[in-house]
N, C-alpha and C positions, 0 to 999 in steps of 0.2 A: 505494500501498500506505500503512495506517496502522500506528500503534506496535500493538505485539499483546501486548507483554510489561513491567511495567513492574518492576522490582527495586531495591530498597531493602537492600542489604548492611548489616552490621552490624559489618564490620572488614575492614582489609584483606587477609586471604586467603580470605575470602568473596569481597570482588571481583574478586581475580585467578582464581578458579574461575571467575565467573559469565561473565568475558570470556575465558577461556581455551574457555570452551564454542563460541567462533566466532559468528557469525551480524554482522546488521549492526545493530552496538548502538552505544549515544551513551551518554558519561557526562554526567551533569546534575550540575554543581558547584552553580550558581544557575539555569539552565536560562531567562534573561533573554531571550539570542540565541536557544540552541537551540528552545525554544516558536515565539517568532516564525518559526524558520526551518522547521519543520515547518507550521505552520500557512499560510506562502505557498510552501511547495512545493519548498523548495530544501533541505532536509535530509529524509531518509525513513529513520530507522532503523527497525529491526520489534523492538525490544529497549531500553529508556533505564533507565539505571543510574542511580540516584540515589545521591548521596555524602555527602549531609548526616547521616548516621546513623552514621560513621565518627567515632569522637574524634580520633585523630589528623588527618584533612582538615578537621577545624574546631577544632582547639587552637591559640592564641595565647598565642606564652612569648618573653620578656623576660630572655637567660640574661647572664652575666657577657660573654661574647663574640660574642654574636650573639642576632638576633630569629628566630624564627622562627612564618611565619605557613601555617598548613594549607592547601592547594589549596581547600576548599571553604567555608573562614571569610568569614562576610559580610562588605562593605562597612563595613555599619553598624558590627560590634562592633568591626571593625579601629579606625574612626573614633572611637569611643566605649571604645579603649584608651589609656588618658591616658598610659600609657607609650612605645606604639608611635609617639603622634603626636607626643610631644614629642622623641622620638628620629628621626624620619624623619617631619616635619610637610610636606615635597612630596609624600611617597606619600599623607598624608590631605590634601591640598589635590585630589589628584589624583584619588583616592575619591571625596570628596563630589562632583566633580563629574558621577559618574555619576548620570544619572535622577534620581527622586523619593526621597526619605526610604522609602515601598516599596519600591521597585527597590533600594535599598541593604542594604535588609535580606534580600534575597535574592541578589543578584551579588555574586562572589566575584572580587577579584584574580586567582587561578588560574583561573577561569573566561574573566577578561579575555584572561589571557594566550595561555589557549591556543586561545582564537578569531582570535587574529593578526589581529585587526582593523587596519589602517592608523591608525586613527581611534581606537583604545584610548587613554583618558586613562591608567591607571596606567605603560602599558608604559614611557615614557620616567623615570619615578620610580622602576621598579623598576631599569631600569640606572642610573641617576645614582648608585642607593645601594647597586652591584655586587651585587646578588640574582643567585642560584644555584637553580636548580630541583632539586630533589631527584626525583629520579624513579625509579618501582617498574615493575619487570618480569618476566616469567618467567626470564630470564636472569639478576637480579639488581637490583641500585641501580646507579644511577648519577647521577654531578652534572652539570649543565652551566650555564654563565652564560647567563643570560636574551636576554643578544644573539645567544647561540649556538642559541637554543630556536625563537627566530624565523627559518623559512628561506623566508617568502614571503609574500605578503599573504593568511591565510585559510590559512596552513600552517605549522602548527610541525612540530618534529624527533620528537613520540613516534610511537614503532612501534605497530603496532596491537593489543599484547598490554599497554601501558603506561600508568599513570596515573601524571600529577604530582601529587604528596604533600604536597609542602612547597616554598615560598619561604624559602630562610637569607640573611640580611640581615646582613652583618658589622654590630656596635652600632660607629655611628660616634665618633670621636674627640671627647674633651672641646673644646668649643671651636668648632667645625665643626656646621653646620646644612645644610638645603637646602629648596628653596623650587619650588613648581609654577605659573607665570604663565599662562593659559590667551588 
């Protein structure tokens, strides 16, 4: 079976209503792994839901106490946000290892996390930075540390009707830093 429907919701509410309709759907945060999986026959969704048009999922914010990274924000945008790069250099280093500039322009830290690949470069950096997943579903919102979000190779803790909305990182204390060595 091939993808029969491509949907690009413009709000979290619209995305939730699309997924609530059931069916074999796949979230598309960046698509770099999803599209390869479809092409190789490893993934077979009948509906693909593109998250790149939802402002909350694309947002990057540095607040007084935390750094907020939208689940569909591209690695390129994160890498080129000077505040995030200076606060979380290890995360920036990890994201910079993912593919080419073209891939970085589409892939997302949220998608990389949701794929739960043991080879995902950004996951150790997210854990080291104390990142927490903000998840939204029909039962409401919940927060889950990144290390608890991963339940096995290729498996995450999302329920069928849930969506990773944001990665919340505590703002590092002054005088601290991190690095990613490959």
